[in-house]
C-alpha positions, -999 to 999 in steps of 0.1 A, spaced: 11 216 -98 -19 206 -79 -21 194 -43 -30 157 -40 -42 140 -8 -42 104 3 -73 84 14 -81 73 49 -64 41 61 -82 8 58 -74 -10 90 -90 -24 121 -78 -39 154 -72 -73 138 -47 -60 111 -15 -81 111 0 -68 79 -1 -32 67 6 -24 31 17 11 23 18 28 -11 32 62 -19 3 85 -29 -28 76 -50 -24 82 -87 -48 103 -109 -72 75 -117 -74 65 -80 -79 101 -69 -107 106 -96 -125 74 -85 -119 78 -48 -105 43 -47 -71 27 -39 -54 13 -69 -82 22 -94 -59 22 -125 -68 -9 -146 -31 -15 -154 -21 -15 -117 -16 -50 -105 -22 -44 -68 -56 -62 -66 -42 -91 -86 -11 -94 -65 -27 -92 -31 -57 -113 -43 -33 -141 -53 -15 -138 -19 -48 -142 1 -65 -165 -23 -94 -142 -32 -106 -131 -66 -103 -94 -57 -102 -79 -93 -137 -94 -99 -152 -78 -67 -167 -44 -62 -145 -20 -43 -161 -22 -9 -160 -60 -11 -123 -58 -19 -116 -37 11 -137 -60 33 -118 -90 20 -85 -73 29 -97 -67 64 -111 -103 67 -76 -115 59 -60 -91 84 -45 -69 57 -45 -31 61 -39 -5 35 -26 32 35 -1 55 20 31 70 34 24 104 19 -5 125 34 -3 153 7 20 165 -20 22 184 -52 24 162 -83 17 165 -120 3 131 -132 8 99 -113 45 91 -113 62 90 -79 92 107 -95 70 139 -99 61 141 -62 71 175 -47 67 192 -13 53 161 4 40 158 40 43 123 55 14 105 72 19 98 109 27 61 104 41 57 139 8 67 154 -12 44 131 10 13 137 11 20 175 -27 18 175 -28 -16 158 -23 -42 186 -20 -72 162 3 -57 136 35 -77 130 47 -64 96 46 -34 73 51 -39 35 60 -11 11 45 -12 -24 75 3 -44 106 21 -38 92 56 -29 69 41 -3 98 21 12 121 51 13 97 74 30 79 48 51 110 32 65 125 65 75 92 75 92 90 42 111 127 41 121 118 67 147 89 47 161 111 20 177 83 -5 173 94 -42 167 78 -48 132 91 -66 102 95 -42 73 92 -56 38 101 -39 4 79 -51 -24 83 -45 -61 58 -19 -72 24 -29 -85 23 2 -107 21 1 -145 51 24 -145 71 -5 -131 63 -29 -159 98 -40 -166 94 -67 -139 72 -95 -151 40 -103 -130 53 -138 -120 84 -122 -105 64 -96 -87 41 -123 -74 70 -143 -60 81 -114 -39 45 -106 -28 38 -142 -18 63 -138 10 36 -117 27 18 -150 36 44 -155 63 27 -128 84 -9 -138 76 -7 -174 87 
C-alpha cells in the first residue's frame, strides 16, 4: 500500500466556511488538484451553492472563486496508506492539525465535512480545540456515494449559504 499525502489548504484571512474532505483520491493526486475525478460532484455542488459555474472554469479560477466567496478547502488526513481511492481503504492515517488551521482563520464561523470519514476524523480533531464553530456534516460528493441523488445532496449542501451571507 502506497503512502498518500494531502494538498496544502486553500484558505485566506477572509475564509468564513472551511470544507474538509478526507484525503485526495487517485485522480486528484495524479493531477495535483482537489476533486479532479470527473464523476465527483464537489465542484458542481459548491458551484451551485455560491452561484458560480465552477465546473466550467480552470482549476486556479475555481480555487480563486472559492476564496472570493470566503470558502476554504482542505482535508482532515495529512497522510495515509491506501490502495485506490475509497475512504474505507485508508490505513495508518495521520491527521492534519485542524485546530491550528482554524485558530489562524479570524473570520471562520463554520466547518463542513464532505462525507462520513471526514466528519468522523475532523469532528474528533476539532473537539479538542474548544473553538466556537458550527460543524456541518454533508453527504459525500464522491462517485462512491452515488446512492443519494444529486438533488438530495444539493439540498444539504445549500445549507452552507447560512454561513456565507
